[in-house]
Structures are given as structure tokens and as C-alpha cells.
N, C-alpha and C positions, 0 to 999 in steps of 0.2 A: 201759622202753619203744625196740626195737634199732629199728632205722627207716635208710634206705637209699635210695637217687636212681640209675637212672643207662640208659642208653636199645639198643633190641638193636630192628635191621633183620631183617626178614623168616619165616614160615615156622620157619628152621631153628634161630637160632636163638634163637628161642619156643618152638618146643621144645624145643632141649638148654638153654632155664631152667626149663624144667619137671623135665627132667630127673637137673641138678644139688639144685635141690627137692627131689626123695625124695629124695637125698643124706640129706640132709643131720633133713628130721622125718620119713620114716621108724624109723630109727634110734632116736627121740628117745624116739616109738611104740610104740612096741617093748621097751626098756633104762625104762622109764615103765611099759609097763602101761592107755598110757593112750591116747583118745582125742585125734590132735587135729584142729583147722577150721580150715580156709583158708576165707577169702572167696574170691574171685575179682571184684572188677567191674570195670566202665569199657561203655564198650557199646556194639553188635552189633557186630558185624565185629573189637572190637578186641584178639581173641588169645588172650580167656578158655577154649574147649573147643581150641584149640591146645595152650595153656603142660597142662591136661589128660591128654594123650596125655602127652606130652612125658613128665608125670611120672609118670604111668602103665606106659608105653613103662622109663624106666626106675627100674622097681620089677622089670622083666624079663618084664612080660606081653609074650606073638609075635603075642596072636588080634591081629584087628582092636575097634581102642578108636570102643565108641556115642557116642553125641552119648547121651545122655539127656533130648531135648530134646523128647518124648510119654512118658517116661513116669516123668517125674521124679527118679528115680537106673535107678541099673547098677552095681549091686555089683560089683565082683572082691575072689578071695578069694586068698592065699599062703597057708603055713602055717603062719605067727604071727603073723599082723594083716588086718588088707583095706581097701580103698584102694573110697570107697562114695565116684562125682561124680552129685553133683546139678544138677541145669539145673531153679531156678525158671523161668522167663521166662518158662516158660507158665499157672502158674501164680494161678488164677483164683480163689485164695479158700485162709491160710493155712490154716483146720481140715484142709484139707483132710491139708494134712503131720498132720497130728490122727488122722486117720484112719488112717496109711499105717503111724503109731507109729516120729512119728522119730523120741522119745527110743532105745528102743532100739539106734540107730545108734551111738549116743555113748557108748555106754554096756563095750566092749568096746575092742580091743587094733585101731586102722583111725586113719584117717588119712579125713577127708569135703573134698572136695575142691564149695563150693559159688558155681556161676557167680547170677547177682541173689538176694544175702540180701537183701534190702532187702521184698522178696515176702517174704519170710517175717518180718515187722519180728512181738519178742516172744518167735517161736518156738520162737528159735537161742539155741543158751549164745552168750556170748563169744567171739569172735575169737581163736585163738590164735595164728594169722595171718592178711594181710589186704596186698592182693597185688591194689593196683594200672596198672591199664593204662589205659593215652589215647594218642592219637594225640598226632602232633608234626613233622609237613613229610611226611619219605620214611623216618621209626619211630616206635619208639613209645615212650612216659617208660611208667617200669616205677617203684612206690612200694609195698619192702612194709614192714612194722611184724610188730615182730610181739613179744612177753609170754617167748617157751619159747624162743627164739632168739640165742644171743646175738651183739652188735653185728660181731662178730673173724668169724665165720659169712652176713654179714651179710653184709659187707662184700666175701667170701671172691668169695661171688657175683658180688657189683659189679666185679669183678676178671677178672672174665670174662670180663665183654665191655665195659669201657674200654678 
């Protein structure tokens, strides 16, 4: 398991962080024809949705990136992969995910960004990447753990913000 920790400041760096992560995760998913699952953890306002916007825009998406707060999932289809942005904050019952066919999202080449993954306890596969965002005075602490990205790749991301 690879792990790194660093600090980011403000919306611009959070968006940049998301875009940089897209340059690692999407090629891995496409090369291996698999689904990559990214858990985004942190309190309200920690930057999970801003990170997701940067990730999706980093893939070349030029329209408005919508928060899936009320729809639970927003799909973004590209030529050879998809991105699914889940926001489970308002999920009342994890069984709702079964009714919407949650497992189908993980069967094709894709990256799934999941905010509030703890709300779906027991229904989601194990995360390939965990990103924890937390407040620290005027900045945010970022902790990334990954079973699919190398330590060198994670350290490369961290070095962009040190």
C-alpha cells in the first residue's frame, strides 16, 4: 500500500490536485480495462466536490460539472472510459444503491469518485485509492493511500504542492 501526505491551500490547488490525480488514475483504468474506485473522505466543505470537479475537468470535460448531491450519481462518458461521481451524503438507506444497480457501475472501464463512502458500508468494493481531506488552519491536509498507484506516483503528486 502506497501512502503520502501533504498540504494544499484554496480552491485552485484543490482543483489542480484533482486534475493531477486524473492523469494517474484514468490511464491506469484504461490500460488495465478495469474500474478504479476512489473514496473521498472528509467533513462538509473539506474539498471533496472541488477535487472531483478538478478530476473531471482534468479529463477534458468542458461543460459544467454538477454535484450529485440530490441525484446520488452523475455520469461522465468519454470515448474509452467513464467517470462516475457519487455523493452519498443524502443517502437514507444503503439499499437505495442496490435498487439503482450500484454494482453495474464497477463492471466497465471507469473511475468512480465516491464522496461519503461510509454511508454505503458493506455495499461498495474495497477502494483502490483513499483520499482524506481535513482542515488545518488556512490549508487542508491531504492523505492519499493506494493499492494501485506506486509510491513514486504519489510522491510526485505531493511534490507539486511542497
